[in-house]
PAROBA-7641 format. One record per residue (C-alpha): x, y, z. Coordinates in nm, 3 decimals. Example, Ala and Ser with C-alpha at 12.3 -4.5 7.8 and 13.67 -1.06 7.14 Angstrom:
BEGIN
<tilo><xx>1.230</xx><yy>-0.450</yy><zz>0.780</zz></tilo>
<tilo><xx>1.367</xx><yy>-0.106</yy><zz>0.714</zz></tilo>
! end
This chain:
BEGIN
<tilo><xx>0.621</xx><yy>-0.256</yy><zz>-1.516</zz></tilo>
<tilo><xx>0.817</xx><yy>-0.084</yy><zz>-1.244</zz></tilo>
<tilo><xx>0.702</xx><yy>0.041</yy><zz>-0.909</zz></tilo>
<tilo><xx>0.398</xx><yy>0.268</yy><zz>-0.879</zz></tilo>
<tilo><xx>0.403</xx><yy>0.629</yy><zz>-0.748</zz></tilo>
<tilo><xx>0.096</xx><yy>0.759</yy><zz>-0.566</zz></tilo>
<tilo><xx>0.066</xx><yy>1.119</yy><zz>-0.437</zz></tilo>
<tilo><xx>-0.046</xx><yy>1.129</yy><zz>-0.071</zz></tilo>
<tilo><xx>-0.221</xx><yy>1.447</yy><zz>0.038</zz></tilo>
<tilo><xx>-0.182</xx><yy>1.519</yy><zz>0.405</zz></tilo>
<tilo><xx>-0.475</xx><yy>1.634</yy><zz>0.612</zz></tilo>
<tilo><xx>-0.459</xx><yy>1.883</yy><zz>0.893</zz></tilo>
<tilo><xx>-0.636</xx><yy>1.626</yy><zz>1.111</zz></tilo>
<tilo><xx>-0.348</xx><yy>1.381</yy><zz>1.059</zz></tilo>
<tilo><xx>-0.133</xx><yy>1.582</yy><zz>1.297</zz></tilo>
<tilo><xx>-0.102</xx><yy>1.507</yy><zz>1.667</zz></tilo>
<tilo><xx>-0.017</xx><yy>1.717</yy><zz>1.971</zz></tilo>
<tilo><xx>0.351</xx><yy>1.718</yy><zz>1.872</zz></tilo>
<tilo><xx>0.269</xx><yy>1.892</yy><zz>1.538</zz></tilo>
<tilo><xx>0.369</xx><yy>1.602</yy><zz>1.314</zz></tilo>
<tilo><xx>0.169</xx><yy>1.336</yy><zz>1.136</zz></tilo>
<tilo><xx>0.052</xx><yy>1.082</yy><zz>1.389</zz></tilo>
<tilo><xx>0.164</xx><yy>0.722</yy><zz>1.334</zz></tilo>
<tilo><xx>-0.198</xx><yy>0.603</yy><zz>1.294</zz></tilo>
<tilo><xx>-0.240</xx><yy>0.817</yy><zz>0.981</zz></tilo>
<tilo><xx>0.035</xx><yy>0.621</yy><zz>0.802</zz></tilo>
<tilo><xx>-0.179</xx><yy>0.306</yy><zz>0.793</zz></tilo>
<tilo><xx>-0.446</xx><yy>0.510</yy><zz>0.609</zz></tilo>
<tilo><xx>-0.183</xx><yy>0.631</yy><zz>0.360</zz></tilo>
<tilo><xx>-0.087</xx><yy>0.270</yy><zz>0.291</zz></tilo>
<tilo><xx>-0.453</xx><yy>0.181</yy><zz>0.227</zz></tilo>
<tilo><xx>-0.491</xx><yy>0.480</yy><zz>-0.004</zz></tilo>
<tilo><xx>-0.190</xx><yy>0.369</yy><zz>-0.209</zz></tilo>
<tilo><xx>-0.313</xx><yy>0.007</yy><zz>-0.232</zz></tilo>
<tilo><xx>-0.660</xx><yy>0.103</yy><zz>-0.349</zz></tilo>
<tilo><xx>-0.516</xx><yy>0.352</yy><zz>-0.601</zz></tilo>
<tilo><xx>-0.277</xx><yy>0.086</yy><zz>-0.731</zz></tilo>
<tilo><xx>-0.569</xx><yy>-0.150</yy><zz>-0.802</zz></tilo>
<tilo><xx>-0.781</xx><yy>0.131</yy><zz>-0.949</zz></tilo>
<tilo><xx>-0.506</xx><yy>0.223</yy><zz>-1.194</zz></tilo>
<tilo><xx>-0.536</xx><yy>-0.133</yy><zz>-1.326</zz></tilo>
<tilo><xx>-0.919</xx><yy>-0.115</yy><zz>-1.344</zz></tilo>
<tilo><xx>-0.954</xx><yy>-0.353</yy><zz>-1.053</zz></tilo>
<tilo><xx>-1.165</xx><yy>-0.333</yy><zz>-0.739</zz></tilo>
<tilo><xx>-1.033</xx><yy>-0.456</yy><zz>-0.397</zz></tilo>
<tilo><xx>-1.231</xx><yy>-0.773</yy><zz>-0.471</zz></tilo>
<tilo><xx>-1.103</xx><yy>-0.953</yy><zz>-0.781</zz></tilo>
<tilo><xx>-1.299</xx><yy>-1.248</yy><zz>-0.922</zz></tilo>
<tilo><xx>-1.460</xx><yy>-1.317</yy><zz>-0.586</zz></tilo>
<tilo><xx>-1.142</xx><yy>-1.278</yy><zz>-0.379</zz></tilo>
<tilo><xx>-1.081</xx><yy>-0.995</yy><zz>-0.143</zz></tilo>
<tilo><xx>-0.732</xx><yy>-0.863</yy><zz>-0.072</zz></tilo>
<tilo><xx>-0.689</xx><yy>-0.875</yy><zz>0.309</zz></tilo>
<tilo><xx>-0.401</xx><yy>-0.743</yy><zz>0.513</zz></tilo>
<tilo><xx>-0.256</xx><yy>-1.032</yy><zz>0.714</zz></tilo>
<tilo><xx>0.044</xx><yy>-0.839</yy><zz>0.850</zz></tilo>
<tilo><xx>0.151</xx><yy>-0.477</yy><zz>0.857</zz></tilo>
<tilo><xx>0.500</xx><yy>-0.354</yy><zz>0.938</zz></tilo>
<tilo><xx>0.589</xx><yy>0.020</yy><zz>0.951</zz></tilo>
<tilo><xx>0.932</xx><yy>0.175</yy><zz>1.010</zz></tilo>
<tilo><xx>0.911</xx><yy>0.549</yy><zz>1.081</zz></tilo>
<tilo><xx>1.236</xx><yy>0.702</yy><zz>0.958</zz></tilo>
<tilo><xx>1.174</xx><yy>1.079</yy><zz>0.986</zz></tilo>
<tilo><xx>0.917</xx><yy>1.318</yy><zz>1.127</zz></tilo>
<tilo><xx>0.661</xx><yy>1.446</yy><zz>0.878</zz></tilo>
<tilo><xx>0.486</xx><yy>1.774</yy><zz>0.947</zz></tilo>
<tilo><xx>0.170</xx><yy>1.895</yy><zz>0.773</zz></tilo>
<tilo><xx>0.213</xx><yy>2.075</yy><zz>0.444</zz></tilo>
<tilo><xx>-0.012</xx><yy>2.159</yy><zz>0.151</zz></tilo>
<tilo><xx>0.193</xx><yy>1.982</yy><zz>-0.119</zz></tilo>
<tilo><xx>0.161</xx><yy>1.602</yy><zz>-0.131</zz></tilo>
<tilo><xx>0.437</xx><yy>1.353</yy><zz>-0.050</zz></tilo>
<tilo><xx>0.502</xx><yy>1.057</yy><zz>-0.273</zz></tilo>
<tilo><xx>0.432</xx><yy>0.692</yy><zz>-0.190</zz></tilo>
<tilo><xx>0.628</xx><yy>0.441</yy><zz>-0.394</zz></tilo>
<tilo><xx>0.467</xx><yy>0.100</yy><zz>-0.402</zz></tilo>
<tilo><xx>0.609</xx><yy>-0.227</yy><zz>-0.537</zz></tilo>
<tilo><xx>0.527</xx><yy>-0.597</yy><zz>-0.502</zz></tilo>
<tilo><xx>0.749</xx><yy>-0.887</yy><zz>-0.399</zz></tilo>
<tilo><xx>0.721</xx><yy>-1.246</yy><zz>-0.284</zz></tilo>
<tilo><xx>0.414</xx><yy>-1.343</yy><zz>-0.490</zz></tilo>
<tilo><xx>0.302</xx><yy>-1.686</yy><zz>-0.368</zz></tilo>
<tilo><xx>-0.002</xx><yy>-1.906</yy><zz>-0.427</zz></tilo>
<tilo><xx>-0.248</xx><yy>-1.708</yy><zz>-0.216</zz></tilo>
<tilo><xx>-0.037</xx><yy>-1.422</yy><zz>-0.074</zz></tilo>
<tilo><xx>0.198</xx><yy>-1.144</yy><zz>-0.175</zz></tilo>
<tilo><xx>0.393</xx><yy>-0.860</yy><zz>-0.020</zz></tilo>
<tilo><xx>0.337</xx><yy>-0.495</yy><zz>-0.098</zz></tilo>
<tilo><xx>0.633</xx><yy>-0.270</yy><zz>-0.008</zz></tilo>
<tilo><xx>0.602</xx><yy>0.103</yy><zz>0.046</zz></tilo>
<tilo><xx>0.822</xx><yy>0.408</yy><zz>0.081</zz></tilo>
<tilo><xx>0.680</xx><yy>0.750</yy><zz>0.171</zz></tilo>
<tilo><xx>0.909</xx><yy>1.037</yy><zz>0.070</zz></tilo>
<tilo><xx>0.966</xx><yy>1.372</yy><zz>-0.092</zz></tilo>
<tilo><xx>1.273</xx><yy>1.488</yy><zz>-0.292</zz></tilo>
<tilo><xx>1.493</xx><yy>1.496</yy><zz>0.015</zz></tilo>
<tilo><xx>1.363</xx><yy>1.267</yy><zz>0.289</zz></tilo>
<tilo><xx>1.226</xx><yy>0.916</yy><zz>0.335</zz></tilo>
<tilo><xx>0.959</xx><yy>0.940</yy><zz>0.607</zz></tilo>
<tilo><xx>0.844</xx><yy>0.582</yy><zz>0.628</zz></tilo>
<tilo><xx>0.908</xx><yy>0.236</yy><zz>0.491</zz></tilo>
<tilo><xx>0.648</xx><yy>-0.037</yy><zz>0.528</zz></tilo>
<tilo><xx>0.519</xx><yy>-0.363</yy><zz>0.399</zz></tilo>
<tilo><xx>0.191</xx><yy>-0.548</yy><zz>0.407</zz></tilo>
<tilo><xx>0.145</xx><yy>-0.918</yy><zz>0.361</zz></tilo>
<tilo><xx>-0.175</xx><yy>-0.951</yy><zz>0.157</zz></tilo>
<tilo><xx>-0.384</xx><yy>-1.270</yy><zz>0.135</zz></tilo>
<tilo><xx>-0.649</xx><yy>-1.342</yy><zz>-0.124</zz></tilo>
<tilo><xx>-0.960</xx><yy>-1.463</yy><zz>0.061</zz></tilo>
<tilo><xx>-1.281</xx><yy>-1.595</yy><zz>-0.091</zz></tilo>
<tilo><xx>-1.559</xx><yy>-1.346</yy><zz>-0.016</zz></tilo>
<tilo><xx>-1.817</xx><yy>-1.626</yy><zz>-0.027</zz></tilo>
<tilo><xx>-1.635</xx><yy>-1.886</yy><zz>0.183</zz></tilo>
<tilo><xx>-1.397</xx><yy>-1.672</yy><zz>0.397</zz></tilo>
<tilo><xx>-1.097</xx><yy>-1.896</yy><zz>0.322</zz></tilo>
<tilo><xx>-0.772</xx><yy>-1.822</yy><zz>0.144</zz></tilo>
<tilo><xx>-0.756</xx><yy>-1.905</yy><zz>-0.225</zz></tilo>
<tilo><xx>-0.531</xx><yy>-1.873</yy><zz>-0.528</zz></tilo>
<tilo><xx>-0.443</xx><yy>-1.528</yy><zz>-0.651</zz></tilo>
<tilo><xx>-0.666</xx><yy>-1.469</yy><zz>-0.958</zz></tilo>
<tilo><xx>-0.465</xx><yy>-1.479</yy><zz>-1.287</zz></tilo>
<tilo><xx>-0.550</xx><yy>-1.119</yy><zz>-1.381</zz></tilo>
<tilo><xx>-0.418</xx><yy>-0.996</yy><zz>-1.047</zz></tilo>
<tilo><xx>-0.112</xx><yy>-1.223</yy><zz>-1.052</zz></tilo>
<tilo><xx>-0.005</xx><yy>-1.080</yy><zz>-1.382</zz></tilo>
<tilo><xx>-0.020</xx><yy>-0.728</yy><zz>-1.247</zz></tilo>
<tilo><xx>0.152</xx><yy>-0.818</yy><zz>-0.924</zz></tilo>
<tilo><xx>0.442</xx><yy>-0.995</yy><zz>-1.097</zz></tilo>
<tilo><xx>0.501</xx><yy>-0.696</yy><zz>-1.318</zz></tilo>
<tilo><xx>0.516</xx><yy>-0.440</yy><zz>-1.033</zz></tilo>
<tilo><xx>0.866</xx><yy>-0.476</yy><zz>-0.895</zz></tilo>
<tilo><xx>1.112</xx><yy>-0.216</yy><zz>-0.785</zz></tilo>
<tilo><xx>1.363</xx><yy>-0.101</yy><zz>-1.044</zz></tilo>
! end
């Protein structure tokens, strides 16, 4: 499976005093894309007793994004799948402009014991098949 495309609908409240999407809103867009990615595979954010926690978040803002009614597109792909962690890469764009590139380092953590654990097999299979073409 290739990367995943998720439409991101901007909200008027995402704008700041400078009339562009505030940098804080981008973290919410990343979360929206991650949750949608799992939902498209019939998975919840908790898989076989393991939650998917953000251990690190990096965002590069590459162009100003102003509010508009039509959605922008978030491309999501997975890399660096390890024993208990993996990287989700993101690119927010439209037909002409890349607005943001980001990555999150995700760690599988036992909901019961609050310690990192192995990525569940069902999730690993999905992660390993979601690369960028």
